[in-house]
N, C-alpha and C positions, 0 to 999 in steps of 0.2 A: 584338755585335748578331746577331740571327738571320739566317741566309741564306735564310729563307723569304720575305723581302721583297726585291723586285727594284726597283732604281731605274728610273724611266722612261727615263733617259738611256742605260741599258745597251744596247749594240748586240747584237742577235742576228743571227748570220750563217746563211746557208743550211745550211752544213755542221754547224751546232750544233742544227738542228731534229731532233726525235725522228724515227726512221725509220718513221713511219706516214703514210699518205696524209692522214688527218685533221689531223695536226700540220702537214703541208705546206700544206694548205688554210688553216689558221688563220694561219700565218706569211705566206703570200702575200696573204691578205686584209688583214692589218695593213699590209704593205708597199704595198698598193694603196689606201691611205687609207681603209680600212674597207669598200670596195666588194668584195663577195664574189667570190672566184675559185673556179671549179668545175672539176672534172675532166671533160674532153670525151671522151677515149678512153684506153684502155690497150692496149699491144701489147708483144710480145717482139721485141727487135731480133735481128739475126743472131748476136750474141755471147751471147745468152741473157738479157740484162738486161730487166727489166720497165720499160717507159717509159710515163710518165704525161703525156699532153698536156693542158695546162690552158687555161682560158679567157683567160689573160693573154697567149696567143700563144707561150708557151715550153713545152718538154718537159723533164721531170725524171726522173732515175733514181738509184738508189743505187750508190755506188762499191763497190770491193772491201771497204771497211771499214764498209759500211752507212750511209754519210753521203750526204745528198742532193747532187746536182750537176745543173747545166743540161746538157742533151743538145743537141748541134748536129746537126740532121738534115740529111742530104744531099738537096737537092732533086732530084726525078726529072725528067729531060728530057722 
């Protein structure tokens, strides 16, 4: 059987998403029940990683292997 077809039940994890912002938006929108998730802002953290803050309330960056991860931001006092 061709691998071009993906069963609906196949789980896609955040770290499996292609390393582009558009792919992240598509994934997050699907995870959000089809309600569009947008990028609110982008900034570079002190370690030099580009962090993308999204409308779902979370921030994401790519790890050292180029895979998406959730970034925990330290609240400022």
